[in-house]
Structure formats: C-alpha cells, structure tokens
N, C-alpha and C positions, 0 to 999 in steps of 0.2 A: 503492500498500501504505500502510497506518496506521501509525502511528507509535505509542508511548505515548502522547505528545499528545496526541493524538487521543481517547483511551479518554476523557476526562472526566472526573470525577470519581474516585478509588480507596478515594475511604476506606471501611475497611469491608470494602474487596472485596475476595475471596480470589483472588489473581490466580496461575495456576499457569503457573512458569517453564520452559520446556527450556534452559538452561543447558548448554555443553561443558565441565565437570570434571574431563575422559580426561587427568590428572598422574600421568608415569611415579612410579613406587618402588620401593625400598627398602626389601621388609620394610614395614612401616609407615611408614618416613621419603619423603616425598614430598623427590626429589629435583629439581623443572624446577614452580615451582607458578603459570608464566606461563599458563596458560588461568584458574583461582582467580584472582586477580588478575585479568585480562579480566573479567572476568563477574561483578566490584563494584558499576562504577557502574552500572551498570541494575540489578541488585538492592535496592541502596542508594535510587536514584531511586523504585523504588516503595514501600520504607516508607519513606520521609521523608514522600510522598503519603498516609501511611496505610491501602498497603494491607497486606491479610493475604498475605503473599510466601511460598511453597509452588514448593522449586526440586524441580527432575526434572533424573536426570543420569543417565549410567553411569560405568564406569572399568573395562578391564580389556576379555576380552571372554569372560565367562562364556558356559555352554552352556544360559541361560534356566530357570536356575536356582541361589540361593544361594550361593557359595562363600567363605569369607570372606578369602582373599585377596584380593578385588575388590570387599570391602565398604567405601563412601566415607566410614564414620565418623572418617578421618585427615583427611581433606577437611574434612568437621567442625570439626573442631579450626581447621584453616586461615580458613576462613570466618570464624569466631568473633573470630579474630585480628584478621583482614585487618576487619571491618566493627566490631568495640569494640563486639560485644554476642554474646549468649550464639546460637546457635542449636540450636533443636530439631535431633531427629532421630527420624525414627523408622527401624525396626526393620524395616518392610518398604514393597512398592510401593503396596500398592492395599490391605491389611485392617486387621488392627482396629488393628493401631498409631497408620499411616497417618491414618485415621480419628480418632482419640483426640487426636494432637499435631493436627491442623490446628483441630478443632472446640476447641483450648485455646489458640488463638494469638489476642495478640490485635491492634488497628489498629495497625502499623508490623513485626510482629514475623517472622522468616523461621525457616523449618523448614526441612531438604533430608531425602527418603526414600530411603527406600535404594536400590542399586545399580537402576535403571528396567528391565536387562537379566539379574536375577532372575525378572523376567516373562518366560515362553516367549511372549505375547500380544508382547512391543517388537517381536520384531523378526517373526514369524512371517510367512511368505509367502500364510497363507491369511488375507485379508481379512476374515471372519465370526471369528476367533478374534483378530488385529487388533487390529477391531472391538469387541469384547468388550471388551476390553483400553482403549481409548481411552474406550471410555463407565463405565469406573468413574473414569478418571484425570480424567476431565470433573465427574465425580460432585464431586468432592472443590470443584473451584472453582467462580470466576462470568469471569474473564477470562482467555483465552493470552497468554503472552508470550516470542513467541521468538525467544532468543537466544543461542543454541548454532549460528555457524557449522561448525564440524568435523562438524555431523552433515546438514544442510543437505541434502544432497547422499544421504540417505536414507528412505525412505519408510517410514518405523515410527513406531508406535503417537504416541509421545509429541512428533514432528518433525512428522508432515503429519494423523496423523485427529485426532487433541484438534485439530487448528486447522479442522477442518471441524464439529465440534461447538458452539466453544465462541465469543463474541467475540473477535475475533483481531487483535494490531497484532506485528510485528519491533521488539525490542528494540534499543538505540545499539549494542551490539554485531556485530549483524546490519547494522543499516544500516550501521554505520560501510563493516564490510567487503563490502558491493554497491556503494558509492560509489568506493569504490578501486580495485574489478577491472574496475568499467564505464568509467575511464580507463584502464584496461592494455590497456581490447578496442575505446575507440570512441573514433578519435581519439590516437592517443598523442601526446602529445611526441617528436619524433624529436633526436636516432635515438635510436633504441627497442633494447635489450638483453637476451637472457634467457640468464639461468644454469641450462642446468641439469645437476643430478646425480644423485647416490644408486646403488642398487642396480644399477637395472634398467631396462633401454630400454622394455623391455614395457609399463611400468609409466606412461611416459611418450608409446605414442607420438601419441597423440590430440591432446595437445596442440605436438607434434613437428608431427605433420600441419596441426594448426592454424595455430600459429605462424607454419610460413613463408612462409606471403601474409602477416604481420601485422609482424612485428617485423625488425627489420636485421641483426639479430645473433644466433647462437645460440653461447654459451660452452658449452663439453660437460665437464667434470668426473665424477669420484664412478668406480665401478666399472662405469657404463652405457658409458665412451666404449673401455672395450678392446672391446667391438661392433663403434663405430664403427674402433677402429683395426683392426683386424680387417677387418673390409670394402673397407679400403684395402689389404688384401693386406699389411698387418705382420705380427711375430712379435710375444705376445705373452705368450710363457711359461705361467706356469699360473694366466695373471688368468682374473677373471671375465671368462665371456662366456657371451652367448643367441645357439650357433649359428643357431638356425632363427629367429632375428630380422636376421643379415648380411645377405639378401636385401633385406628393406627398408629396411633403413640405406643401403644402395647408392640404391637411389630417390629416401629421403628428401637427402641429397650429392646426386647429379641434377639435380632440381625446387629445391636449395635455388639451384648453381651458374645453372641457366635462369633464376628471380626475380632472379638480382642480389643474394640472400640470405649473410651470411657467415656459413663455418660456421668456428667457432673449436676448436680439440684443442688438447690438451699438449704441446710440445716437448720435454721431459722428464716422467721418471715414477719418483716414489719405489717402489721395490721394497723387497723380502726373501722370504727362501727356504720364509717360512710365515706362513701369519696370525696373528703370537702377537705383545700387549703388547711380547716381550722379543726379536722378531725383529733383529739388526742390521740397519739404516736404508740403503739404499744407490741412487744418483743415475748413471739410466740416459737415453738420449737414447729417445725413442715410440716410434721405427720402429725399435728394436733391445732390445729385453727381451729377455733370456734365456732361455733354456730354464730350468727349474725356480725362474724367481723369478716373483713377481705382484707386482701392483704396487697397492700401499695409501693409492699419497696422488700431486697429478699436484706437479709440481716446482718448486725454486724459480726457474728461466727461467718457466715457464707461469705459475709465480703474478705476475709482473710481468709478461706475454705480456698474460694476464687486465686488468688489472688494467686496463693501458695500453689498452686495449680498452673499457676502461671510462668511462676516463677523460673520454670527449666527451658520455656519454649523456644523455640530457633525460630516460629514463624507462628504471626497469630493474626487472628481474624476476625472484629467485633463489628455487630451489627445488631442494633436495639439495645434500650438501654433499661436496667436492672428495676427503674420502677418510677414512679414518678418526679423524675429528674427535676422539673419545674419548680416544686414547692419544695422549699429547703428540709420541711421535716420529714419528705422518701427520696434525697437523694444520694444518700450516704454511698448505697449498694452503686450507685454508678458513677460517683470518685470514684471506689474503690478500684471499681473494674478498669476505668482510665488512669487511673495513679495507676496500677500494676503494670498496664501495656507501657509506660514511660518508663518502668526499669527495667522490659524485657535486653538480652541482647541478644537482637535478632530481627527479623521485616515485621513492624508492627502493622497492622491498613482498617484504619477506622472508615468502615461501609457507610458512608454517604446519612444521607438519612437526618433522623432524631438520635445518632449515634455522634456525626457530628455536630448539631446541634449543641449538643451535651457536652459535648468536649472545651466549646465556644463558651458555656454558658458557666460554666462552673470553673471557671478561669485557666484552666490550661492552654500552658505555648502549643503553638500547635503543631512549632520542632520537635518536640519529645514522641510527638509520631513519625513512624516513617514515611507513611500515605492515608492520607483523610481524604474519602475518596469524595464526588461530589453529585453522584447516585445512587441513592439506596438501590431502587426497584433497578436499573441495568445492573448493577455490581452483584445484585441477589440473581439475578436471569442468567447472567455470566458464569458462574459458580454455579447454577442447575446441570449448565452444562447446550442451554440454549443459544439458538441461532438471532445473533443480534441483529435486526435489519438496517441500524443505521451504521453499520460496523460492514455489514457483507455486503453494501450497495455499490465502498471504497477501493475495493477489491479489483483491481480491472486483470 
C-alpha cells in the first residue's frame, strides 16, 4: 500500500484527507481533543508539502441531514489552534460552499468541510447513491489520503468509494495503527495479555473468540464481567448482565481452559445501590454481590491482581474501562490498569474509544503507553480477523 511519500510532488494538488475528528462535545466545547491532535501530523505534512488540503470527517451520528449540534465548527477552531494557522470551513459537504472554499485554497492551505454524514450518500447502503456522492467528493480533489483509522471498518463514501476514484495512499496515522495491530496478531512477544472491559460481552465476542487462540491471558473487567460471573453461577445482584450470552461465555471459559489460556476475573467488586455518581460505594467479594446492589468497578484487590498479571507481560492490548471511570468513586479499577500498563516492559496498546478517553481523563501522560489507538471499533474488528474495507481498498 502506498504512503504519502509515494505520491510524489504534491505542491498545488488538491488532497482530500479522510480524518477521524469525531470528538466528544459538551455543547460546543470539546472535552477530549485526542483524535484532532492525532490527525494533525498528516495534515501538517501535506500542508508543508504545498498541497491544498481538504479534510473530510464526521462527528456524532446525524441521520443524513444537517444538525447544528453535530457541526464540525468547534473542531475547525481547535484544528486552527493546533496547526497555528487559519483553517477554512465549508458549511456544506459538496455544495456551493465546499466548491468555493476549495477553489479559494492557496498552496499549503487547509480546509475542513462540514460533517460528511450530513449527506445521506455517505452512509447509504445503496451503492449507486453512495457512489454518486463519492463522485462529487472526488471532483473536489486530485488525490485521496486515508487517515481516519476510526472509520476504516466502514464501507462509506469518504472511506471506501472515493479511494476507488482517485490516486490514493494511507496517511501516517493509519499506517502507524496498522503496523501496531500487526504486532498484536503476528507473532506477538510473550507473555501476551489482553485486558477487556466496557459494558457488553456481545461487543467483544469476536475478539474474545479470536484471541483465545493467541493470547496467554485474558483479564476481564467492566460491566461485561458480570456475564462471566453469572456464567460461573455467582450472584450478581442488579448488575448489568447479558443473559443471552451466558452460555457463550461458558463455552469461552471451557475453551480457554482447554487451550491453557488464563482467564483472570476480579476477586472483589465496588457496588452501589443504584447507578448514580452520588451512590455510596461498598467493596464486596466478586462471588458474593448482594441482592439489590450493582457492580460499578472492580475492587482494590482486583486492581492489584490485574497489575500483577500484567507485570511480566511483553505485549498488552487493553480495550474498555474497568468501571464507571468518569465518577471518582468508581475510577480506581481503570486507574490501576492504566498505571500497570505504564510499567510494562514491552508493547502496550490502548485500544481506542473509552479506554483512550480514560487515559486522558485520569491524567496519564500518553507517552507512557506504547500506542493509543484512535479507533476502538476498527481495532477490535482487526483483532477479530475481519477485513477492513477502508484498508482493503487501498491495496493496489
């Protein structure tokens, strides 16, 4: 697959860059700019090369029509600060504003088009509709650079179809993500530990199924752990559980035992009477959660156990927080795992999404981790062994 360096002289060329700028907002205030900062190096490299850089991205989940709360306007302001130059903004995707803004770019200038998902063609399942939108996007540029790793698992116009219409290459961010994920799947250094958290077992079924044959240890936390505890016959109170996945989890536990893969579950849980930031926390044994109580974090002994199981690891992949890390009373488990990763003598990969947000929210230095992914869903699908359309289409 080609990289930017393989594209030759880009001075004066219009380069369409698919970035991932899907950041969390509180009103119009960006609460975590990690994905914007991760997108800057590729955009700056193209700008420094004299290209006319046209960035497309989405934010949130609009339904194919403009919604002010999903406007990329706040992102443009932050991108301008990070680049140290004014970034132009088109108020539509391929309409009069986009065409005028692109036409007005000088060499080295950067523009961002409005939320690409404001156009129904972006996410359409109808290939003709999606292709027609891709044609309009392609008409705005001479070259396409794919740099939004968080969306490469989507077969969408600005991810997949445009690459079929223009000379293309992968950006630095996508290149770095793919190289790291290959290290997790092709002959990883051992011991290889995988830490999985988050709310749903069903979200992680594919990756668990695939990694049982590759990892040495699986550490399970977050709300998904209660389905594992239930599968072992333990009481879980009012904790979140996916009853329809209990038999599947029993199968995973049996398979792991057969293959010699260690499954590490919490030994204690922080519970409360309700899902509330103000609910009083209580630490109980993981196999004795009282009726009327729900688990909101792994307990302090579990944090120590998980840290011990990571101490000698040479490769660690972590996806999903251990509890409701946004609430101080239920953040200790996630903090313990993050701290343990900073002390690992080997490759540590934080698998995007809530895990990446947790690292930043809890005040860790991002440089203490080997790699922080920008794509939670894309990372998981790669580790499941699935084909990622946005990567596959770049192969010439």
